[in-house]
N, C-alpha and C positions, 0 to 999 in steps of 0.2 A: 578502436573498438567503442570507445566510449561515445563518440558523435554518432556512430551508427546506431547504438543502443538508444540514445536518447532520441533519434530521428524516428526509430521504431515505436517508442513510447508515444511521442506525438501523433503517429499515425494510428495508434489503437485508441487514444483520446479523441480522435476525429470521429470514431465510429459510435461513440455514446455522447448523445446531445446533454450538453450540460456538465461534462467532466472536465474539470478545471485543472487537475494536476493527478500525477502517478509519481510516488517515491519508493524507492526500495531502500530499506536501511538495515541496519545490524540490530541486534537486541538492545541497544543502549540508546536507540534513536539517531545515532550518526547516519547521515544520508550518505549513501554509497552512488546513488544517481537519482535525478528527478526530471521530471518535465513539468514545467508549470506555465499555465497560460493566465488563469486569472484567480488562483487560490489566494487568500489572505496569507501574508508571510507568517503569520503566527500559526499556521496549520502545518507548515512545514520546517518549523524550528525543532531541534533536538528535544526540548522539555515536552513539548505537545506530542511528537511521535513515539518518545519513549514511554509514554503512560499506556500505550497499547500492550507493550511486554509485559508490564506488571498486571494489568486487567486480564490478560489472558491467562496467566499463571493462576491468579486468584479464582478465576471462572473455571479453571480445569479443578479446583479443588472441591468442587461443589458436589462431586461424586457422580457426575454423569459423564465421566470420560474427559479427554483432552479438548480444550477448547481450540476452534481453528479460525472462526471470524467474528468480529463484532462490527455492528453497523451501528452508527449514532446519528441521531438528527438534530439540527439545530435550527435557529430561526431562518436563516438563510442558506446553509449548508447541510450536507451530510458527509459523514466520512465512513468509508468501507476499509476495514483494516483485516489483513489475512495473515495466519501465522504460517509460514513455511520454512520451518528451521533449517538452518540457522538466521534466515532473513525473515523481515517482516515487509509485507508489501501494502501501501499505503494508496487510498484513493480519495481525492476531495473533490465534490461535485456540488452542483445545485441540488437544492432541497427536493426539486421536482424531477431530478434525473432519473432514470430506469435502473433502479438497483439490480435488478435481475440482469440487465446487460452488463452492469460493472462487476458483479459475480462472475460473470462467463469469461471476463478478460483474464481471469486467474488461468484457465486453461490454457489461453493463448500465450500467456507468459510463462508457462511450465518449462520449457526448454531454457528460456533465458534465464531463469532463476536457478536451474540446476548449473549452468555454466558460471553464473555469478557467484553462486555457493563455493565452487571449486576454487575460483581466484581469492575469495573471503577466507576460505580455509586455509589456504597457503600463507597468509599473512599473519 
């Protein structure tokens, strides 16, 4: 199943020009599965990935309801991170990649995330 899922992630990545990596992690930033073509290693390490869990919790305390997504732009890259409790979904892309297309991939991954959540819940 792992190889099939990784293959599926690579297929999704090919649909968005400039999308370098997709990672699914737990709340602590522990990578469950990732597909990486050109993302910097530092963007896929648990210390970087775990920050989103903290940021989304803090953003949810601002009185506007629960936070679902955070998008960051850097000099060369953008990150799109999505809270899909209990999992976090991370996209690392070129700064000029179409952010809207990346956000649409969440819908494509909905069934996959449900299945992975069940497996993670059993651990």
